[in-house]
MMTF fields as JSON, N, C-alpha, C and O atoms, coordinates in Angstrom:
{
  "mmtfVersion": "1.0.0",
  "mmtfProducer": "UNKNOWN",
  "numBonds": 283,
  "numAtoms": 284,
  "numGroups": 71,
  "numChains": 1,
  "numModels": 1,
  "chainsPerModel": [1],
  "groupsPerChain": [71],
  "chainIdList": ["A"],
  "bondAtomList": [4, 2, 8, 6, 12, 10, 16, 14, 20, 18, 24, 22, 28, 26, 32, 30, 36, 34, 40, 38, 44, 42, 48, 46, 52, 50, 56, 54, 60, 58, 64, 62, 68, 66, 72, 70, 76, 74, 80, 78, 84, 82, 88, 86, 92, 90, 96, 94, 100, 98, 104, 102, 108, 106, 112, 110, 116, 114, 120, 118, 124, 122, 128, 126, 132, 130, 136, 134, 140, 138, 144, 142, 148, 146, 152, 150, 156, 154, 160, 158, 164, 162, 168, 166, 172, 170, 176, 174, 180, 178, 184, 182, 188, 186, 192, 190, 196, 194, 200, 198, 204, 202, 208, 206, 212, 210, 216, 214, 220, 218, 224, 222, 228, 226, 232, 230, 236, 234, 240, 238, 244, 242, 248, 246, 252, 250, 256, 254, 260, 258, 264, 262, 268, 266, 272, 270, 276, 274, 280, 278],
  "bondOrderList": [1, 1, 1, 1, 1, 1, 1, 1, 1, 1, 1, 1, 1, 1, 1, 1, 1, 1, 1, 1, 1, 1, 1, 1, 1, 1, 1, 1, 1, 1, 1, 1, 1, 1, 1, 1, 1, 1, 1, 1, 1, 1, 1, 1, 1, 1, 1, 1, 1, 1, 1, 1, 1, 1, 1, 1, 1, 1, 1, 1, 1, 1, 1, 1, 1, 1, 1, 1, 1, 1],
  "groupList": [{"groupName": "UNK", "atomNameList": ["N", "CA", "C", "O"], "elementList": ["N", "C", "C", "O"], "formalChargeList": [0, 0, 0, 0], "bondAtomList": [1, 0, 2, 1, 3, 2], "bondOrderList": [1, 1, 2], "singleLetterCode": "X", "chemCompType": "L-PEPTIDE LINKING"}],
  "groupTypeList": [0, 0, 0, 0, 0, 0, 0, 0, 0, 0, 0, 0, 0, 0, 0, 0, 0, 0, 0, 0, 0, 0, 0, 0, 0, 0, 0, 0, 0, 0, 0, 0, 0, 0, 0, 0, 0, 0, 0, 0, 0, 0, 0, 0, 0, 0, 0, 0, 0, 0, 0, 0, 0, 0, 0, 0, 0, 0, 0, 0, 0, 0, 0, 0, 0, 0, 0, 0, 0, 0, 0],
  "groupIdList": [1, 2, 3, 4, 5, 6, 7, 8, 9, 10, 11, 12, 13, 14, 15, 16, 17, 18, 19, 20, 21, 22, 23, 24, 25, 26, 27, 28, 29, 30, 31, 32, 33, 34, 35, 36, 37, 38, 39, 40, 41, 42, 43, 44, 45, 46, 47, 48, 49, 50, 51, 52, 53, 54, 55, 56, 57, 58, 59, 60, 61, 62, 63, 64, 65, 66, 67, 68, 69, 70, 71],
  "secStructList": [7, 7, 7, 3, 3, 3, 3, 3, 3, 7, 7, 7, 6, 6, 7, 7, 7, 3, 3, 3, 3, 3, 3, 3, 3, 3, 3, 3, 3, 7, 1, 1, 1, 3, 3, 3, 3, 3, 3, 6, 6, 1, 7, 3, 3, 3, 3, 3, 3, 3, 3, 3, 3, 3, 3, 6, 6, 6, 6, 3, 3, 3, 3, 3, 3, 3, 3, 3, 3, 3, 7],
  "xCoordList": [89.651, 90.837, 91.691, 91.166, 92.96, 93.883, 94.556, 95.478, 94.167, 94.806, 94.305, 93.28, 95.031, 94.682, 94.964, 95.812, 94.261, 94.432, 95.544, 95.517, 96.511, 97.533, 97.219, 96.96, 97.269, 97.023, 98.242, 99.032, 98.45, 99.568, 99.111, 98.033, 99.944, 99.722, 101.074, 102.113, 101.041, 102.285, 102.314, 103.322, 101.17, 101.155, 100.612, 100.506, 100.262, 99.776, 98.457, 97.638, 98.209, 96.933, 95.753, 95.762, 94.702, 93.47, 93.579, 92.573, 94.733, 94.907, 94.192, 94.294, 93.454, 92.859, 93.903, 94.471, 94.127, 95.065, 94.57, 93.361, 95.453, 95.183, 95.378, 96.309, 94.527, 94.703, 95.905, 95.979, 96.865, 98.11, 98.032, 98.355, 97.604, 97.49, 96.453, 96.481, 95.583, 94.482, 94.901, 95.718, 94.303, 94.422, 95.902, 96.347, 96.651, 98.025, 98.129, 97.456, 98.99, 99.137, 100.553, 100.867, 101.456, 102.867, 103.525, 103.404, 104.199, 104.913, 106.304, 106.447, 107.353, 108.713, 109.622, 109.734, 110.253, 111.136, 112.476, 112.868, 113.191, 114.534, 115.645, 116.827, 115.273, 116.264, 116.669, 117.36, 116.24, 116.626, 115.401, 115.464, 114.257, 113.071, 112.208, 111.192, 112.534, 111.72, 111.023, 111.641, 109.739, 108.861, 108.405, 107.931, 108.52, 107.927, 106.588, 106.461, 105.565, 104.202, 103.765, 104.005, 103.135, 102.592, 101.192, 100.844, 100.376, 98.888, 98.619, 99.506, 97.428, 96.975, 96.932, 96.823, 97.019, 96.947, 98.343, 98.49, 99.352, 100.744, 101.334, 102.492, 100.473, 100.969, 101.939, 101.668, 103.093, 104.109, 104.277, 104.325, 104.361, 104.71, 105.698, 105.775, 106.426, 107.4, 107.039, 106.598, 107.233, 107.048, 108.132, 108.545, 108.628, 109.584, 108.91, 108.3, 109.013, 108.424, 108.359, 109.23, 107.335, 107.18, 105.69, 104.813, 105.465, 104.101, 103.596, 104.23, 102.504, 101.876, 100.905, 100.83, 100.137, 99.176, 98.755, 98.763, 98.384, 97.843, 96.552, 96.584, 95.435, 94.162, 93.74, 93.122, 94.071, 93.866, 92.431, 92.024, 91.612, 90.213, 89.53, 88.685, 89.975, 89.43, 90.212, 89.883, 91.235, 92.062, 92.668, 92.528, 93.32, 93.855, 95.176, 95.332, 96.219, 97.541, 97.897, 97.777, 98.303, 98.615, 100.097, 100.708, 100.681, 102.107, 102.224, 101.391, 103.19, 103.646, 104.741, 105.781, 104.531, 105.56, 106.635, 106.381, 107.841, 108.99, 108.834, 108.03, 109.552, 109.366, 109.361, 110.41, 108.173, 107.955, 108.338, 108.552, 108.425, 108.895, 107.766, 107.298, 107.323, 106.384, 106.546, 106.941, 106.249, 106.343, 105.382, 105.338],
  "yCoordList": [55.757, 56.211, 57.119, 57.786, 57.126, 57.871, 59.034, 59.628, 59.376, 60.452, 61.799, 61.874, 62.888, 64.189, 65.179, 64.923, 66.256, 67.327, 68.275, 68.623, 68.678, 69.587, 70.975, 71.162, 71.972, 73.365, 74.209, 73.888, 75.262, 76.158, 77.543, 77.996, 78.22, 79.602, 80.316, 79.691, 81.61, 82.363, 82.858, 83.375, 82.68, 83.157, 84.564, 85.053, 85.217, 86.587, 86.632, 85.731, 87.628, 87.695, 87.756, 88.525, 86.915, 86.953, 86.137, 86.0, 85.583, 84.825, 83.504, 82.816, 83.11, 81.761, 80.785, 81.074, 79.69, 78.718, 78.115, 77.958, 77.775, 77.254, 75.732, 75.272, 74.952, 73.52, 73.305, 73.853, 72.499, 72.193, 70.817, 70.617, 69.853, 68.46, 67.727, 67.789, 67.068, 66.296, 64.849, 64.313, 64.253, 62.798, 62.412, 61.426, 63.12, 62.824, 61.674, 61.687, 60.703, 59.62, 59.471, 58.645, 60.279, 60.171, 61.583, 62.295, 61.966, 63.169, 62.866, 62.364, 63.17, 62.809, 64.077, 64.718, 64.412, 65.564, 65.158, 63.994, 66.126, 65.796, 66.332, 66.114, 67.013, 67.545, 68.995, 69.62, 69.533, 70.906, 71.79, 72.866, 71.365, 72.196, 71.876, 72.546, 70.921, 70.549, 69.187, 68.249, 69.144, 68.032, 67.409, 68.119, 66.086, 65.357, 64.825, 64.064, 65.236, 64.764, 63.827, 64.087, 62.757, 61.772, 61.436, 61.086, 61.547, 61.303, 59.771, 59.024, 59.352, 57.972, 57.588, 56.406, 58.595, 58.411, 58.339, 58.137, 58.511, 58.488, 59.79, 59.874, 60.851, 62.205, 62.675, 62.525, 63.255, 63.777, 65.302, 65.813, 65.966, 67.361, 67.667, 66.929, 68.744, 69.142, 70.572, 71.447, 70.746, 72.114, 72.382, 71.504, 73.635, 74.079, 74.954, 75.965, 74.577, 75.294, 74.487, 73.658, 74.728, 74.028, 73.787, 74.504, 72.728, 72.343, 73.29, 73.423, 73.908, 74.846, 74.084, 74.307, 73.169, 72.363, 71.152, 71.1, 70.172, 68.907, 68.606, 68.464, 68.509, 68.087, 66.834, 66.9, 65.683, 64.458, 64.029, 63.195, 64.522, 64.213, 64.794, 64.165, 66.097, 66.776, 66.497, 67.023, 65.674, 65.25, 66.547, 66.768, 67.365, 68.664, 68.875, 68.788, 69.175, 69.513, 70.928, 71.127, 71.817, 73.202, 73.471, 73.373, 73.818, 74.21, 75.736, 76.386, 76.267, 77.624, 77.496, 76.898, 78.037, 77.867, 78.93, 80.059, 78.524, 79.416, 80.365, 80.09, 81.404, 82.336, 81.829, 81.486, 81.761, 81.299, 79.837, 79.45, 79.07, 77.649, 76.656, 76.251, 76.26, 75.199, 74.644, 75.386, 73.412, 72.844, 71.617, 71.012],
  "zCoordList": [73.745, 72.962, 73.882, 74.774, 73.65, 74.519, 73.777, 74.335, 72.61, 71.897, 72.376, 73.054, 72.025, 72.443, 71.269, 70.414, 71.265, 70.264, 70.834, 72.015, 69.976, 70.397, 69.808, 68.619, 70.795, 70.378, 70.597, 71.484, 69.854, 69.984, 70.405, 70.018, 71.208, 71.605, 71.66, 71.874, 71.467, 71.669, 73.133, 73.612, 73.821, 75.204, 75.402, 76.527, 74.267, 74.355, 75.11, 74.928, 75.943, 76.629, 75.675, 74.713, 75.952, 75.186, 73.917, 73.221, 73.566, 72.401, 72.474, 73.49, 71.419, 71.373, 70.745, 69.692, 71.379, 70.853, 69.55, 69.375, 68.641, 67.313, 67.39, 68.051, 66.733, 66.657, 65.777, 64.677, 66.256, 65.48, 64.896, 63.725, 65.696, 65.195, 66.021, 67.251, 65.395, 66.054, 66.204, 65.454, 67.204, 67.476, 67.688, 67.101, 68.472, 68.735, 69.79, 70.821, 69.48, 70.48, 70.897, 71.754, 70.292, 70.726, 70.692, 69.695, 71.757, 71.806, 72.33, 73.445, 71.53, 71.922, 71.861, 70.815, 72.987, 73.046, 72.43, 72.513, 71.802, 71.272, 72.185, 71.92, 73.231, 74.209, 73.911, 74.715, 72.758, 72.464, 72.391, 71.795, 72.992, 72.941, 71.731, 71.543, 70.922, 69.786, 70.113, 70.617, 69.802, 70.084, 68.827, 67.94, 68.681, 67.548, 67.941, 68.9, 67.182, 67.486, 66.375, 65.196, 66.757, 65.774, 66.093, 67.22, 65.064, 65.26, 65.079, 64.666, 65.385, 65.219, 63.736, 63.409, 62.817, 61.416, 60.779, 59.573, 61.627, 61.144, 60.702, 60.293, 60.796, 60.44, 61.496, 62.687, 61.083, 61.993, 61.82, 60.7, 62.888, 62.88, 64.03, 65.012, 63.882, 64.859, 65.411, 64.666, 66.656, 67.257, 68.208, 68.966, 68.185, 69.129, 70.146, 69.799, 71.398, 72.454, 73.74, 74.003, 74.538, 75.815, 76.064, 75.584, 76.848, 77.18, 78.296, 79.343, 78.058, 79.079, 79.915, 81.123, 79.309, 80.104, 79.366, 78.136, 80.139, 79.58, 80.343, 81.566, 79.658, 80.219, 79.498, 78.435, 80.07, 79.386, 79.487, 78.677, 80.415, 80.487, 79.226, 78.588, 78.896, 77.71, 76.422, 75.358, 76.532, 75.382, 74.735, 73.532, 75.542, 75.054, 75.656, 76.874, 74.773, 75.218, 74.595, 73.386, 75.401, 74.982, 75.058, 76.122, 73.895, 73.761, 73.669, 73.038, 74.257, 73.961, 72.934, 73.208, 71.774, 70.77, 70.922, 71.341, 70.565, 70.498, 69.276, 68.385, 69.24, 68.166, 66.81, 66.264, 66.209, 64.801, 64.568, 63.419, 65.541, 65.354, 65.343, 66.407, 64.21, 64.057, 62.571, 61.671, 62.372, 61.055, 60.883, 59.812]
}
């Protein structure tokens, strides 16, 4: 399988990232800092922020969220 779990962090020191969406297989930027995430089950969520890291071996993508921006 090629999906990954997406986690969110504010970037604060010592903060543990929170799982935002599991089994994501598509990430599409809209050009304004908002990303559309779609899981293998068809669930869609949007997050405003930037990608901090991608570890595809561990199926983990970490986003730094913009101020209060997630849905």
